[in-house]
Structures are given as C-alpha cells and as structure tokens.
C-alpha positions as CSV (number, residue, x, y, z in Angstrom):
1,X,-27.2,39.8,-17.5
2,X,-26.5,36.4,-15.8
3,X,-23.0,35.1,-15.8
4,X,-22.8,32.4,-18.4
5,X,-20.8,30.1,-16.0
6,X,-23.9,30.1,-13.7
7,X,-26.4,29.1,-16.3
8,X,-27.4,25.4,-16.2
9,X,-27.8,25.4,-20.0
10,X,-24.0,26.1,-20.4
11,X,-23.3,22.7,-19.0
12,X,-25.3,20.8,-21.6
13,X,-23.6,18.7,-24.3
14,X,-24.5,16.0,-26.8
15,X,-22.9,12.6,-26.1
16,X,-23.1,9.8,-28.7
17,X,-24.8,6.8,-27.1
18,X,-21.9,4.5,-28.0
19,X,-19.6,6.5,-25.7
20,X,-21.7,5.7,-22.6
21,X,-19.7,2.9,-20.9
22,X,-22.0,0.0,-20.0
23,X,-19.2,-2.3,-18.8
24,X,-15.9,-1.7,-17.2
25,X,-12.5,-1.7,-18.8
26,X,-10.5,-5.0,-18.4
27,X,-8.1,-4.8,-16.6
28,X,-9.3,-1.8,-14.7
29,X,-6.2,0.2,-15.3
30,X,-6.5,-0.1,-19.1
31,X,-9.1,2.7,-19.2
32,X,-7.9,5.8,-21.0
33,X,-6.6,8.8,-19.1
34,X,-6.7,12.4,-20.3
35,X,-4.2,14.6,-18.5
36,X,-4.8,18.3,-18.5
37,X,-1.9,20.5,-17.2
38,X,-3.2,23.9,-16.2
39,X,0.2,25.5,-16.0
40,X,1.2,24.6,-19.6
41,X,-2.4,24.5,-20.9
42,X,-1.7,21.1,-22.5
43,X,-3.6,17.9,-23.0
44,X,-1.9,14.5,-22.9
45,X,-3.6,11.2,-23.8
46,X,-2.5,8.1,-21.9
47,X,-3.9,5.1,-20.1
48,X,-4.6,4.7,-16.4
49,X,-1.7,2.3,-16.0
50,X,0.4,5.5,-16.7
51,X,-1.2,7.4,-13.9
52,X,1.8,7.4,-11.6
53,X,3.9,9.2,-14.2
54,X,1.7,12.2,-13.9
55,X,1.2,12.5,-10.2
56,X,2.6,15.9,-9.2
57,X,5.7,15.8,-7.0
58,X,5.3,15.8,-3.2
59,X,1.6,15.8,-3.2
60,X,-0.7,13.6,-1.0
61,X,-3.5,11.4,-2.4
62,X,-6.9,11.3,-0.7
63,X,-9.1,8.3,-1.4
64,X,-12.8,7.7,-0.6
65,X,-13.1,4.2,1.0
66,X,-16.9,4.0,1.0
67,X,-18.3,0.6,0.0
68,X,-21.4,0.2,-2.3
69,X,-24.2,-1.8,-0.7
70,X,-26.7,-3.9,-2.6
71,X,-29.3,-1.2,-2.3
72,X,-31.8,-2.2,-5.0
73,X,-34.4,-4.6,-3.8
74,X,-37.3,-6.3,-5.7
75,X,-40.4,-7.0,-3.6
76,X,-44.2,-6.9,-3.6
77,X,-47.0,-5.3,-1.6
78,X,-49.3,-7.5,0.5
79,X,-51.9,-7.0,-2.3
80,X,-49.4,-8.6,-4.8
81,X,-48.3,-5.5,-6.7
82,X,-44.6,-5.4,-7.6
83,X,-42.3,-2.8,-6.0
84,X,-38.7,-1.9,-6.6
85,X,-37.0,-0.2,-3.7
86,X,-33.7,1.7,-3.8
87,X,-32.1,2.6,-0.5
88,X,-30.8,6.1,-0.6
89,X,-29.4,6.7,2.9
90,X,-30.2,6.1,6.6
91,X,-31.5,9.2,8.4
92,X,-30.8,7.5,11.8
93,X,-30.5,4.0,13.1
94,X,-34.0,2.9,11.9
95,X,-35.4,5.5,9.5
96,X,-34.2,4.9,6.0
97,X,-34.7,7.2,3.1
98,X,-35.6,5.2,0.0
99,X,-37.1,5.6,-3.5
100,X,-39.9,3.2,-4.5
101,X,-41.0,2.3,-8.0
102,X,-44.7,1.6,-7.5
103,X,-47.6,3.2,-5.7
104,X,-47.6,3.2,-1.9
105,X,-49.1,5.1,1.0
106,X,-48.2,5.5,4.6
107,X,-48.5,2.1,6.3
108,X,-47.9,0.1,3.1
109,X,-45.8,-3.0,3.8
110,X,-43.4,-4.2,1.1
111,X,-42.4,-7.9,1.3
112,X,-38.9,-9.1,0.3
113,X,-37.1,-12.4,0.4
114,X,-35.7,-13.7,3.8
115,X,-38.8,-12.4,5.6
116,X,-37.6,-8.8,5.2
117,X,-40.4,-6.2,5.3
118,X,-40.3,-2.4,4.6
119,X,-43.0,-0.4,6.3
120,X,-43.7,3.0,4.7
121,X,-43.6,5.7,7.4
122,X,-43.6,9.0,5.4
123,X,-44.0,10.3,1.9
124,X,-41.6,13.2,1.0
125,X,-42.3,15.9,-1.5
126,X,-39.1,15.2,-3.4
127,X,-40.4,11.7,-4.3
128,X,-38.4,9.8,-1.7
129,X,-40.0,7.8,1.1
130,X,-39.0,7.0,4.7
131,X,-39.3,3.4,5.7
132,X,-38.5,1.1,8.6
133,X,-37.3,-2.4,7.9
134,X,-38.5,-5.4,10.0
135,X,-37.7,-9.1,10.0
136,X,-39.8,-11.7,11.9
137,X,-41.5,-8.9,13.8
138,X,-38.3,-7.2,14.9
139,X,-37.4,-3.6,14.0
140,X,-34.0,-3.6,12.4
141,X,-31.2,-1.0,12.7
142,X,-29.4,0.0,9.5
143,X,-26.3,-2.1,10.3
144,X,-28.6,-5.2,10.8
145,X,-30.1,-4.6,7.3
146,X,-26.8,-4.7,5.5
147,X,-26.0,-8.5,5.8
148,X,-29.6,-9.3,4.7
149,X,-29.6,-7.1,1.6
150,X,-26.1,-8.4,0.7
151,X,-27.8,-11.8,0.2
152,X,-31.0,-10.6,-1.5
153,X,-30.3,-7.2,-3.0
154,X,-28.7,-6.0,-6.3
155,X,-25.9,-3.6,-7.0
156,X,-27.6,-0.3,-7.8
157,X,-26.1,0.4,-11.3
158,X,-26.7,4.0,-12.5
159,X,-29.8,4.4,-14.6
160,X,-27.9,5.3,-17.8
161,X,-26.2,1.9,-17.9
162,X,-29.6,0.4,-18.9
163,X,-29.0,-3.2,-18.0
164,X,-29.5,-5.5,-15.0
165,X,-26.6,-6.0,-12.7
166,X,-24.6,-9.3,-12.9
167,X,-22.0,-11.1,-10.8
168,X,-19.2,-9.1,-12.4
169,X,-20.7,-5.8,-11.1
170,X,-20.5,-7.0,-7.5
171,X,-16.7,-6.7,-7.9
172,X,-16.2,-4.2,-10.7
173,X,-18.6,-1.5,-9.3
174,X,-16.5,-1.4,-6.1
175,X,-13.0,0.1,-5.6
176,X,-10.3,-2.3,-4.5
177,X,-9.9,-0.3,-1.2
178,X,-13.7,-0.1,-0.5
179,X,-14.2,-0.7,3.3
180,X,-17.0,1.3,4.9
181,X,-20.4,0.1,3.8
182,X,-23.1,2.7,3.0
183,X,-22.8,4.1,-0.6
184,X,-25.5,3.5,-3.2
185,X,-23.2,4.8,-6.0
186,X,-19.5,4.1,-6.5
187,X,-16.8,6.8,-6.2
188,X,-16.0,6.1,-9.9
189,X,-12.6,7.6,-10.3
190,X,-11.4,5.0,-7.7
191,X,-12.6,2.1,-9.9
192,X,-9.6,2.4,-12.2
193,X,-7.1,1.2,-9.6
194,X,-6.0,-2.4,-9.5
195,X,-4.8,-3.8,-6.2
196,X,-1.2,-3.7,-7.4
197,X,-1.3,-0.2,-8.7
198,X,-3.1,1.1,-5.5
199,X,-0.5,-0.6,-3.3
200,X,2.4,0.9,-5.4
201,X,1.0,4.4,-5.3
202,X,0.5,4.2,-1.6
203,X,4.0,3.0,-1.1
204,X,5.4,5.9,-3.0
205,X,3.2,8.8,-2.0
206,X,1.7,10.2,1.2
207,X,-2.0,9.2,1.3
208,X,-5.0,8.9,3.5
209,X,-8.7,7.9,3.4
210,X,-12.0,9.8,3.9
211,X,-15.4,8.3,3.8
212,X,-18.3,9.8,1.9
213,X,-21.3,7.6,1.5
214,X,-22.4,8.6,-2.0
215,X,-26.2,9.0,-2.4
216,X,-28.4,8.6,-5.4
217,X,-28.6,12.5,-5.5
218,X,-25.2,12.4,-7.2
219,X,-27.0,11.5,-10.5
220,X,-29.7,14.2,-10.1
221,X,-29.5,16.8,-12.9
222,X,-29.7,20.4,-12.1
223,X,-33.2,21.6,-13.0
224,X,-32.9,25.2,-11.9
225,X,-32.1,27.7,-14.7
226,X,-29.3,29.2,-12.5
227,X,-27.0,26.6,-10.9
228,X,-26.8,28.5,-7.6
229,X,-30.5,27.8,-7.1
230,X,-30.0,24.0,-7.1
231,X,-30.7,22.4,-3.7
232,X,-27.6,20.3,-3.1
233,X,-28.1,16.8,-1.7
234,X,-26.5,15.9,1.7
235,X,-24.3,12.9,2.3
236,X,-22.6,11.4,5.4
237,X,-18.8,11.9,5.7
238,X,-16.0,10.9,8.0
239,X,-12.4,12.1,7.8
240,X,-9.7,9.9,9.2
241,X,-7.2,11.3,11.6
242,X,-4.5,10.8,9.0
243,X,-6.5,12.6,6.4
244,X,-7.1,15.4,8.9
245,X,-3.3,15.8,9.5
246,X,-2.7,16.1,5.8
247,X,-5.6,18.5,5.2
248,X,-4.4,20.7,8.1
249,X,-0.9,20.9,6.7
250,X,0.3,22.7,3.6
251,X,1.0,19.5,1.6
252,X,-0.5,19.8,-1.9
253,X,-3.5,17.4,-2.3
254,X,-4.5,15.2,-5.2
255,X,-8.1,14.2,-4.7
256,X,-9.2,10.9,-6.1
257,X,-12.6,11.6,-7.4
258,X,-15.4,14.2,-6.9
259,X,-16.6,12.5,-3.8
260,X,-13.3,12.9,-2.0
261,X,-13.2,16.5,-3.2
262,X,-16.7,17.3,-1.8
263,X,-15.6,15.8,1.5
264,X,-12.2,17.7,1.7
265,X,-13.7,21.0,0.6
266,X,-16.7,20.7,3.0
267,X,-14.2,20.1,5.8
268,X,-12.0,23.0,4.8
269,X,-14.9,25.5,4.3
270,X,-17.1,24.5,7.2
271,X,-15.1,24.6,10.4
272,X,-12.9,21.6,9.9
273,X,-15.3,19.1,11.5
274,X,-14.3,15.5,11.0
275,X,-17.6,13.9,10.5
276,X,-21.2,14.8,9.8
277,X,-23.3,15.8,6.8
278,X,-21.8,17.4,3.7
279,X,-23.8,19.2,1.1
280,X,-21.2,21.3,-0.6
281,X,-21.8,22.4,-4.2
282,X,-18.6,23.4,-6.0
283,X,-18.9,25.4,-9.2
284,X,-17.1,28.4,-10.8
285,X,-18.4,30.8,-8.2
286,X,-17.5,28.4,-5.3
287,X,-14.0,27.2,-6.2
288,X,-11.9,24.6,-4.2
289,X,-9.9,26.0,-1.4
290,X,-7.8,22.9,-0.4
291,X,-7.7,20.4,-3.3
292,X,-4.9,21.2,-5.7
293,X,-5.3,18.4,-8.3
294,X,-8.2,16.2,-9.3
295,X,-8.7,12.7,-10.7
296,X,-12.2,12.3,-12.1
297,X,-14.3,10.5,-14.7
298,X,-16.4,12.2,-17.4
299,X,-19.8,13.2,-16.1
300,X,-23.4,13.7,-17.2
301,X,-24.6,16.9,-18.8
302,X,-26.1,19.5,-16.4
303,X,-24.8,17.6,-13.4
304,X,-23.3,19.0,-10.3
305,X,-20.2,16.8,-11.0
306,X,-19.6,18.6,-14.3
307,X,-19.9,21.9,-12.5
308,X,-17.4,20.7,-9.9
309,X,-14.9,20.1,-12.7
310,X,-15.6,23.6,-14.0
311,X,-14.7,24.9,-10.5
312,X,-11.2,23.8,-11.2
313,X,-10.7,24.9,-14.8
314,X,-13.6,27.2,-15.7
315,X,-16.6,26.6,-18.0
316,X,-14.8,27.3,-21.3
317,X,-11.9,24.9,-20.6
318,X,-14.3,22.2,-19.3
319,X,-16.3,22.4,-22.6
320,X,-13.0,22.1,-24.6
321,X,-11.8,19.1,-22.5
322,X,-15.1,17.3,-23.0
323,X,-15.2,18.1,-26.7
324,X,-11.7,16.6,-26.9
325,X,-12.7,13.5,-25.0
326,X,-15.7,13.0,-27.3
327,X,-13.5,13.5,-30.4
328,X,-11.0,10.9,-29.1
329,X,-13.8,8.4,-28.3
330,X,-13.3,8.4,-24.5
331,X,-15.9,6.3,-22.6
332,X,-18.1,8.4,-20.3
333,X,-19.7,8.0,-16.9
334,X,-19.3,5.5,-14.1
335,X,-17.6,2.7,-16.0
336,X,-15.9,5.1,-18.3
337,X,-12.4,6.6,-18.7
338,X,-10.6,9.2,-16.5
339,X,-9.3,12.7,-16.5
340,X,-6.5,14.0,-14.4
341,X,-6.3,17.8,-13.8
342,X,-2.9,18.9,-12.5
C-alpha cells in the first residue's frame, strides 16, 4: 500500500473563493501571520508587523533577492492573429523558453510594440516554446530584452488572481529588496516586508541573500498520482559568498520563503555548488537538511509548495494548519497571509 504522504490526492483541499487574495494587504506588514511552534505544538495568530517577536534566537535569515520582470507581452502574428507571450526563462543568452497563447509553428514571427519581434524556433512537448527576440533586424541577448519589456510588458500575475495587472502591481508584486532581474513569479513570503521592517530585521540578525529566478513552473500542480513521479521544474540559482559562509556554518537558518528554501537545500544536498540550475523537490520523503525554520505563504492544492511545507511538519500537521487558516479567514496564495514554522 502506498504511503498516504506520497499520494497527490492527500494534498487536495477546498478553499472558499473569497479567501483567494486578489490584492495585497496595505500596508504590506498588516497581513496576518500564523506561527506554528513545532516544539510546543502550538499555533499563535498575529500580524506580520509582529514577525520579529517570533524569530528564533541566534538564527540567520536568508532572503531571495530575485526581481520579477514584466514577462507578459501582448502581440500579434504577421497574419494579424492575437498572441499572448509569457517569458518563462532564458535557456542561454538568446534562446528563451516561453509560453504562447495562440497557434504558432516553427518560423512564426510575433510582433510587439517598440519593433520587438519573437521568432518561434522550437515547439516543446510540454507546451512551451523556444523563441529568439529581435529588434530592427538585430538578434537580442536576454539582458538586452529586459529594458524593452520593462516598457511594453506586463507584470505576470498568477492565473488565480483573475484580473489584469495595474500600476500598483509593479510595486506590490515585488519585494522591497528585489535586485536581480529574472523571475516571472514573486517570492511571495518576501512581499510582506516593508522597507523599515526589512532594515530593522537585518540590523538585528545575521542575514544574507540568494537568488532563485522563480519560473512559472512554481504554479504547476502535481498531476502524477504519486508525488515522487512529478518531474520537478528547473530554475537558475546563485548563492552569495555571505550566504555560503552562513550555510557552511552551524548557524540555524530561517528561510524567507519556499524559493530560498529550494535554493539552500539544493546547495546543501548537491555538492555545495554556488550557482547553476536547481530542481529540488522537497516533500515528506525528502526532508530539509539545512533549513531550520520557514516563513511561507499559503499555497495551492496539490502543489509542490504545499508538499514542501509538509516536508517540515508532515502531511497531517500541514492539513491541520491549513484547516485552521481557513477557519480563521486567512488570505491565500501570492498576495495572501503568511505562516512561520519554528
């Protein structure tokens, strides 16, 4: 008989629509915060502005400083048909993995504002496409595309938010310490920090930054019946020297978000290499080895992120924590409330 913790169906739950956050809390740190203490097996309800009171003593905080790019572009084919393009990730300097809404074939040119053109190079079996971007007849490198899409693109809000992005999202769907451009989804636990709170926390605690450019695969539900059969998506990561020093020490680590956690744990479990591609899937049969405490949001049913939470506390406790959050009207997903596991 299959272990219930490894069955995808075990990670399903019903969430009332009204608990899906479609807009951020104002101010950021006024989101709710559920604190779960594993040692005492107790739940505390607070707000994110209370976060510092619950940081375990003498631990270091690791933040993901990736920056969300305006990865959603509206264009049209030379035949006139409308196309929506979502940049997923660069494969190298010129080959960009994207998702296209609209029919295309190899060789199709998609036209955007500012004379930007995407030429379809390959069609992948997973539904993604590989394109090259050009402007005025010149092939563009990924770093040359970024300032162009910053003018003509849209913030790629997650599909469950079900609205168009607006000017507010350009600031709100970005952490206050975002620096390295490349993500198409925000590291959402980070969104709760105001500038003042982040500065204060960093003054009072050891801390460092890693970079994980979050891809759209972060939202992909697990389709396999058994979670270990799920093909985990890959994302580019880079660990700063300061973060490496902390991770190579015995200092307890509080990871700010699932993306920082995936980065830290990939580093710890795969030869302590500072940069590359991470595709680590944490779940109850692949528990964290370096991260001691976790700050995270509330995640989608059957998602790898929910399974990551279960790698810290187990399936049964995860189900109880989520049931408690629903009972107490916590807001879920990217713009939602937070949970601290200590």
